[in-house]
C-alpha positions in Angstrom: 43.9 225.1 79.0 46.8 224.4 81.4 49.5 221.9 80.9 48.2 219.6 83.6 44.7 219.6 82.1 46.1 218.9 78.6 48.0 215.8 80.0 45.0 214.6 81.9 42.8 215.0 78.8 45.3 213.2 76.7 45.4 210.3 79.2 41.6 210.1 79.3 41.4 211.5 82.8 39.1 214.4 81.9 35.9 215.2 83.7 32.6 213.4 83.6 31.0 216.1 81.4 32.7 214.5 78.4 30.2 211.5 78.4 27.2 211.9 76.1 24.8 209.3 77.5 23.9 208.3 81.0 24.3 204.7 82.0 21.0 202.9 82.3 21.0 200.4 85.2 17.4 199.3 84.7 18.1 197.2 81.6 20.5 194.8 83.4 18.6 194.6 86.7 15.3 193.6 85.2 16.8 190.6 83.3 15.7 187.2 84.4 19.3 185.8 84.8 20.3 188.6 87.2 21.4 187.4 90.7 23.2 189.1 93.5 26.9 188.3 93.7 26.5 186.5 97.0 24.0 184.0 95.5 26.2 183.4 92.5 29.2 182.7 94.8 27.1 180.4 97.0 26.1 178.4 93.9 29.6 178.2 92.7 31.0 176.9 96.0 28.1 174.8 97.0 28.8 171.1 96.9 27.2 168.9 94.4 23.9 167.5 95.6 25.7 164.7 97.4 25.0 164.4 101.2 27.9 164.8 103.6 29.7 161.6 104.5 31.6 160.5 107.6 34.3 157.9 106.9 35.5 155.6 109.7 39.1 154.4 109.1 41.2 152.0 111.1 44.8 152.3 109.8 47.1 149.4 110.5 50.4 151.1 109.6 51.6 154.6 108.8 51.6 153.7 105.1 47.8 154.0 105.2 48.1 157.8 105.7 47.4 158.7 102.0 43.9 157.0 102.3 43.0 159.3 105.2 44.4 162.3 103.3 42.4 161.4 100.2 39.1 161.2 102.0 39.7 164.4 104.0 40.7 166.5 101.0 37.5 165.3 99.2 35.6 167.1 102.0 34.6 164.1 104.0 34.7 164.0 107.8 37.0 161.2 108.9 37.0 159.3 112.2 40.4 157.7 112.6 40.9 154.9 115.1 44.6 154.2 115.7 44.1 151.4 118.4 45.6 148.8 116.0 48.9 150.7 115.6 52.0 150.7 117.8 52.4 153.8 119.9 55.2 155.2 117.8 53.2 154.7 114.5 50.0 156.0 116.1 51.9 159.2 117.2 53.2 159.7 113.7 49.7 159.1 112.2 48.1 161.7 114.6 50.9 164.2 113.8 50.2 163.6 110.1 46.4 164.1 110.6 47.0 167.3 112.6 49.2 168.7 109.9 46.6 167.7 107.3 43.8 169.3 109.2 45.8 172.5 109.8 46.9 172.7 106.1 43.4 172.3 104.8 42.0 174.7 107.4 40.0 171.9 109.1 39.8 170.6 112.7 41.0 167.6 114.6 39.5 166.5 117.9 40.2 163.6 120.1 36.9 161.8 120.8 38.1 158.7 122.6 41.4 157.1 123.6 43.3 156.7 120.3 40.2 157.8 118.2 40.3 161.2 116.4 37.8 163.2 114.4 39.1 165.1 111.4 36.5 167.6 110.2 36.8 169.9 107.1 36.5 173.7 107.5 32.8 173.8 106.7 31.9 171.3 109.4 31.1 172.7 112.9 32.1 170.6 115.9 30.1 171.1 119.1 30.1 169.3 122.4 26.9 168.9 124.4 
């Protein structure tokens, strides 16, 4: 036996002929609890049985930004109406919402003057 084969054998890198038994796949596949990985992953990431919610918020000042962030991070779609804010604060709020949507991989769309839609990543926005 060559030196390379001795080292490979010592490290457990020998050939497949060293195994005595063949692995039986049938025992695991026939079990009742077996599911494909895609189904297990879908169940793990599927939301609890709660229906989707759309939250309408009308912030009065920039200090109301955490409320918008809380609802959006919980996976809720948020409609944000900044008509009651000064132009400077409304601009800051929209910048915050755009950063929030970008950071959480969501979407932000203007749906009317000073009214914006923040949608999580799993919500598709279409226009008709």
